[in-house]
C-alpha positions in Angstrom: 79.3 319.2 -20.0 81.4 319.5 -17.1 82.1 316.5 -15.5 83.3 315.9 -11.8 85.0 313.0 -9.7 85.4 313.6 -6.5 87.8 311.7 -4.1 85.6 309.0 -2.0 85.3 310.0 1.5 83.3 307.3 2.9 84.8 305.4 5.9 87.9 303.4 4.0 86.4 303.7 0.6 89.6 303.9 -2.1 87.4 303.0 -5.4 87.0 305.9 -8.2 83.8 306.3 -10.1 85.2 306.2 -13.9 89.2 305.2 -14.7 91.2 307.8 -17.0 90.0 305.0 -20.2 86.4 306.2 -19.3 87.8 309.9 -19.1 89.5 309.9 -22.2 86.4 308.8 -23.9 84.0 311.3 -22.5 86.9 314.2 -23.0 86.7 312.9 -27.1 82.9 313.2 -27.3 83.8 316.8 -26.3 83.5 317.0 -22.4 85.1 318.8 -19.6 86.5 316.3 -17.1 87.3 317.2 -13.5 89.2 315.2 -11.4 89.7 315.8 -7.4 93.4 315.5 -6.8 94.5 312.2 -5.5 90.9 310.9 -6.4 92.0 307.7 -8.4 95.3 306.9 -5.8 93.7 304.2 -3.8 92.4 302.1 -7.3 95.9 302.4 -8.9 95.4 305.6 -11.3 98.0 308.3 -10.8 96.7 312.1 -11.2 98.9 311.7 -14.1 97.1 309.3 -15.6 94.0 311.0 -15.7 96.1 314.5 -17.0 96.9 312.3 -19.3 94.0 311.6 -21.3 93.0 315.2 -21.1 91.6 315.5 -17.3 91.5 318.8 -15.7 92.6 318.3 -11.7 90.8 320.5 -8.6 92.9 320.9 -6.0 89.9 320.1 -3.4 86.4 319.1 -3.2 85.0 322.8 -3.1 86.9 323.3 -6.1 85.3 320.0 -7.8 81.6 320.5 -6.9 82.1 324.3 -7.9 82.7 323.2 -11.6 81.1 320.3 -11.8 77.2 320.5 -13.4 77.7 316.4 -13.4 79.1 315.0 -10.3 80.0 311.1 -10.6 81.0 309.2 -7.7 80.8 305.8 -5.9 79.0 306.2 -2.7 76.5 308.3 -1.7 77.3 311.8 -0.5 78.7 312.1 3.0 77.2 314.5 5.4 80.2 317.2 4.0 80.0 316.9 0.5 76.0 317.5 0.7 77.0 321.2 1.8 78.9 321.8 -1.7 76.0 320.0 -4.1 73.9 322.5 -5.7 70.0 322.6 -7.2 71.0 322.9 -10.8 73.5 319.7 -10.6 73.2 315.9 -11.6 74.6 313.5 -8.7 74.9 309.9 -10.6 76.1 307.4 -7.8 74.9 304.7 -5.6 72.4 306.0 -3.2 70.4 303.6 -1.6 67.8 305.3 -0.4 65.7 303.0 1.1 68.0 302.4 4.2 68.6 306.5 4.5 65.6 308.8 5.4 67.9 311.4 6.4 70.2 311.5 3.2 66.7 311.5 0.9 65.2 314.6 2.8 68.7 316.4 2.3 69.0 315.8 -1.2 65.3 316.6 -1.5 66.0 320.0 0.6 68.8 320.6 -2.5 66.6 320.3 -5.4 68.9 318.4 -7.8 68.6 315.5 -9.7 69.8 312.9 -8.5 70.0 309.4 -10.8 71.1 306.5 -8.5 73.6 303.6 -10.1 71.1 300.6 -8.5 67.7 301.3 -9.5 68.8 301.7 -13.2 67.2 298.8 -15.1 66.9 297.2 -18.3 65.5 294.1 -19.5 64.0 293.6 -15.8 67.7 293.8 -14.6 70.0 296.4 -12.8 73.2 296.5 -14.7 74.8 299.1 -12.3 74.6 297.0 -9.2 75.8 293.6 -10.8 79.2 294.8 -11.1 79.1 295.8 -7.6 77.5 292.6 -6.2 79.6 290.0 -8.0 82.3 291.7 -6.5 80.4 291.8 -3.0 78.9 288.2 -3.1 82.7 286.7 -3.5 84.4 288.9 -1.2 81.5 288.0 1.6 82.6 284.0 1.0 86.5 285.0 1.6 85.7 287.1 4.5 83.3 284.6 6.5 86.2 281.7 5.8 88.5 284.5 7.5 86.2 284.9 10.5 85.4 281.4 10.8 89.2 280.7 11.8 89.8 280.6 15.7 92.0 283.5 15.9 89.7 285.7 14.6 86.8 284.2 17.0 85.3 281.7 14.9 84.5 278.1 15.3 88.0 276.5 13.8 86.4 275.2 10.5 87.8 275.0 7.1 85.1 275.4 4.9 86.4 273.1 2.5 87.4 270.7 4.2 90.2 268.1 3.7 90.1 264.7 2.3 88.1 262.3 5.1 87.4 265.1 6.9 83.3 267.0 5.8 83.4 270.4 5.0 81.7 273.4 6.3 78.0 274.3 5.2 77.3 277.6 3.2 74.1 278.8 3.2 73.1 281.5 0.9 70.0 283.1 0.8 69.0 285.2 -2.2 69.9 284.0 -6.1 70.4 286.9 -7.6 74.0 288.1 -9.1 75.2 288.7 -5.4 73.9 285.4 -4.1 75.2 283.2 -7.4 78.9 285.0 -7.1 78.4 283.8 -3.1 77.3 280.1 -3.8 79.7 279.8 -6.9 83.2 280.3 -4.7 82.1 279.1 -1.7 80.9 275.7 -3.8 84.6 275.8 -5.4 86.4 276.3 -2.2 84.4 272.8 -1.5 82.0 273.7 0.9 78.8 272.1 0.9 76.5 274.8 -0.1 72.4 275.8 0.2 71.1 278.1 -1.9 67.8 279.1 -1.1 65.3 281.7 -3.0 61.5 282.2 -4.1 62.8 282.3 -7.9 62.4 278.9 -9.6 64.1 279.7 -12.5 67.1 280.9 -10.9 67.4 277.9 -8.6 66.8 275.5 -11.5 69.6 277.5 -13.3 71.9 276.9 -9.7 71.0 273.5 -9.7 71.9 272.7 -13.4 75.0 274.4 -13.3 76.2 272.9 -9.9 74.8 269.3 -9.7 76.3 269.1 -5.6 74.5 272.3 -4.5 71.3 272.0 -3.0 69.0 274.9 -4.3 65.7 275.4 -2.4 62.4 277.6 -2.2 63.4 279.7 0.4 60.6 279.4 3.3 60.9 279.9 6.8 60.5 276.3 7.3 63.5 275.7 5.1 65.7 278.4 6.9 64.8 276.8 10.3 65.9 273.5 9.1 69.4 274.3 7.5 70.6 277.1 10.4 71.7 274.9 13.3 74.4 272.9 10.7 75.4 276.3 9.2 79.2 277.7 9.4 78.4 280.5 7.1 75.0 282.7 6.7 75.3 284.9 3.9 72.3 286.9 3.2 72.0 288.5 -0.2 68.4 289.2 -0.9 67.4 292.4 -2.8 64.5 294.1 -4.3 64.9 296.9 -6.7 65.2 300.6 -4.7 63.4 298.9 -1.6 64.0 298.3 1.8 65.4 294.5 2.1 63.0 292.4 3.8 64.0 290.5 6.9 64.2 286.9 6.1 66.0 285.9 9.0 64.9 286.3 12.4 66.5 287.2 15.3 65.4 283.5 16.7 66.6 281.8 13.6 70.3 283.2 14.3 70.1 282.0 18.0 69.7 278.4 16.6 73.1 278.8 14.5 76.3 277.2 16.6 78.7 279.4 18.3 81.5 280.8 16.6 79.6 280.4 12.9 79.4 283.8 11.0 77.2 285.7 8.7 77.8 288.1 6.4 75.0 290.3 5.4 76.2 291.9 1.6 72.1 293.4 1.8 72.7 295.8 4.2 73.3 298.9 1.7 68.9 298.3 1.6 68.8 298.1 5.3 69.7 294.0 5.9 67.7 291.1 5.2 68.6 289.7 8.3 67.2 291.2 11.6 70.5 291.1 13.3 72.3 292.6 10.8 73.4 296.5 11.6 76.2 298.5 9.3 79.6 297.8 10.1 83.0 299.5 8.6 86.3 298.3 6.8 87.7 299.7 10.2 85.1 298.0 12.7 84.0 294.9 10.2 82.5 292.4 12.6 80.1 292.2 16.4 78.9 289.1 17.5 75.7 288.7 18.8 74.1 285.2 20.2 77.7 283.8 19.8 77.3 284.4 16.0 79.9 286.8 14.4 78.4 289.2 12.1 79.4 291.6 9.4 77.6 293.6 7.3 80.1 296.1 5.8 77.9 299.0 3.9 80.5 299.6 1.6 81.9 295.9 1.0 83.8 296.2 -2.7 85.9 299.3 -1.4 88.1 296.6 -0.4 89.6 296.2 -3.7 89.1 299.4 -5.0 91.6 298.2 -7.9 89.1 295.6 -9.4 85.5 297.3 -8.0 87.0 300.4 -9.6 87.6 299.1 -13.0 84.2 297.1 -13.2 82.2 299.9 -12.1 83.3 302.4 -14.7 83.1 300.0 -17.3 79.6 299.5 -16.2 78.5 303.2 -16.1 80.1 304.4 -18.6 77.9 304.6 -21.6 74.9 306.1 -19.1 77.4 308.8 -18.2 78.0 309.5 -21.5 74.0 309.4 -22.4 73.8 311.6 -19.3 76.2 314.1 -20.4 74.5 314.0 -24.0 70.6 314.5 -22.4 69.5 311.3 -23.6 66.9 310.8 -20.9 66.5 306.9 -21.8 63.7 305.3 -19.9 66.7 303.2 -18.2 68.0 306.1 -16.9 64.7 307.8 -16.0 64.3 304.7 -14.0 67.3 305.8 -12.3 65.9 308.8 -10.9 65.5 308.6 -7.1 64.9 312.8 -6.3 64.3 315.4 -9.0 63.6 319.0 -8.0 62.9 318.3 -4.6 60.4 315.3 -5.1 60.7 312.0 -4.5 60.4 309.7 -7.4 60.8 306.3 -6.4 58.7 304.3 -3.4 61.3 303.6 -0.8 
């Protein structure tokens, strides 16, 4: 199969879907791999790195899309990319169609087969979402800690505190991969962490792993109680393939102190906090009700070297199966659009 890797064009997106080592494996398996010139630069991989393992360079996106039978990329296609896609192609990337009705309609009109990383399931888990969720979880704490600084407009609090001075309160809603990673980093920084979820098994695991972490069943009442003392709120709720539910209302956000911070990792799925709206790396925050909000739709894109390596490693086995036309049950769950039909409920 002819596999194409384009340059990402979403704002401040520097990740690349497949690293040179992953491409080497595909070439060894007999596939032709094409890379848009410069696609790996932002992640630390030169064109020469790819050419050394047998990848062919294309001069621009048009040539890349014209050549490829399967397009493997990171983020959902942007407007200028939609015009380059064809009905006979497979598109393999993050799609998050639940928050993108216009994109959904465009992909249906094209008629191609669109397979989403985030809806591929194995044993009840989402293995292609997990690595980026882990990255986003950790970044959310780093981002939140930075915006708590007074020069950034925050309340001027050090999350971990110091001896003799109380630490900050970090509240994480959602104990999936992203939420667990966020809670882990905040805990290691010395913050007081409260983790909320509706899954008692996840809460029990985290409580056993982190003895001083408060692991609480997520209810509106529990959220009401914790938000007035919260310095950093992280929303990390995810429902496979569906729009995230709003678990924090605007009224609840208003109970948070001025200069506190909210980071909504769930924004790719529409956001789990009512006051969230999509942000970019170039315009990462806004203030509402005195609370600093950040909801960057491609948050892991800020660490493209780490993120690209983790993503490439995770998706390679599935790229190999798609290239060999091995439609496993997991890959079938990943099909979001095919032949003009929507294959999942969003």
